[in-house]
C-alpha positions, 0 to 999 in steps of 0.5 A: 527490555534493554535491547533494541533489535534491528533487521538490516538489509544484508543483500539485495533479493533476486526475486522473493525475499529470503532469510539471506537478505537480512541480518539481525543485530542487537543494540542498546535502546537509544537515548533521545538527543535535543529535539528527539524522541524514542518510539517503541514500535508496535506495528510495522507496515508491509507494502509492495513498494518495499520491493522497489526500495531495495533495488539499487537503482534510481527511484522516487526515494534513495535505495535502502543501502546494505547494512541499513535498517530495512525501510518501512512505515511503522507506528508506536508510542513515545517512551522517552522524549526531548521533543516538544511535540512528542510527549511520552505516551504519544502515538506516533507513525512514520518511516520507523523501519524494522526495529523495535525502538526508533529515534525520531526528530532532531538529527535522526532525520526521521520525520514522524506524525502524531497519531490523533487521540482516538485513532488506533495505531494499527488504523494509522498505518491502514485506513488513515495512513498511506494505504487509505490516502493512496486509494483516496487520491488515486481514485479521486484526483488521478482517476476522477470517476463520475457517477454511473461510470464503470470502475475496475481495480486490480489487487482488489482484496489488498490494502489499497485496492479494497479501499479504492473500490469502496471509494468508487462505489461511494462516488456512484460507480459500478465497481468490478474487482480483480483478485487472485482467489474465489475467497477474495472475490467473495469478500470484496463482493459480499463484504465490501459491496463491489458489483462483481469480481474476477478471479484472474487465475480462473481463466481469460481476464480480458474475456471475463472483463468484457462479460463483467463490464458490458459497457466497457471500462471508464477507469482502471485502477492498476495495482499489478501491471503485466497481463492484467493491465493488458487485459484492461487496455482491451476493454477501456472506453474512449477517453478512459483513465488508467491510474498506475498505482503499482505493478506488483506482478513485475517487482520480482522480475530479474529482467524486464519483460515485454510490455503490454501488447495493446498499448496502441489503444492508449492512442486510438481510444485517447486514454490517459494513463498516469502514475502517481506516488502518495507523497505527491499529495503530502500537503493534503494528507489531513484532508484525505484522513478526515474524509476517510474517517467520515465515511468509516463513521457512516459505515460506508468504508470497511477496513480489514487488516491482516496481522502477522505476529512477531518482529522476527516474522517480518522477513517472511511475512513480506512475501505474502504481498507477492504470493497473494497470501494476504487479504487487506492491509498487511502489518506485523505486530511487534 
């Protein structure tokens, strides 16, 4: 192959991503300059945060500009190199973007990390990548659960939520998930070992939480925001902690909707609600990856990856995150 296909952001989505949001271009495969390497991308990571990255507004990262390669994590192998740390054949993961070949290092401005020998590329984007690391620090550093406490996680069948709930079980918590179908709820209970799971489409979530958590909720790991966050606020115990990891139910809203009705409970129940971004813990990624590897090796962590085949499927596949079509970490296999 001599052509590098790229998918560029052509217009900003109003709600869900559409074909009109993207443009496909072909360019020659790049050559590495001094201190650079060229990576043949094999997997693309699809994450809810990508919806925020295309908004033209201030955030923790600059917005993707129109005409730029769509930003995303990716993993692949080096095919040409003038970089001492990335020899040909080495596995690499980083913000490689929606393209079949990516330049890393040097003047490219793209930082990447080597994938350790013995680690599958796909796992470098899921359990040992930002997904698993987000769950690790969100649970342990932000949520700070204790054995015997009740831990609730929304988006429980997603990449982050499924790992977060398992980590809380390892700590010794009673874990209740919230997910969007019977199938997902069965998976997190039967396969992941959660104590219970609520199908939020089946009825009143606040009532279901009270039934599933008779002693209240000590830690709520929030991936969705909106009405489910409001339901959790009604069931939190005094001095409970809310881990604000994501609010995917609001990412496609064109206008800001009213906030949860029970925010006063933060005061009356002395709750702590803290947002975080995984890059806050960049200096400790190796710590998280090593511990996750230990737990996985002991059979205490199950990692599920939802794979969509084909580079050109990425613009459609990303919407699975917002319509609930994926179970586990979502990736595109190029």
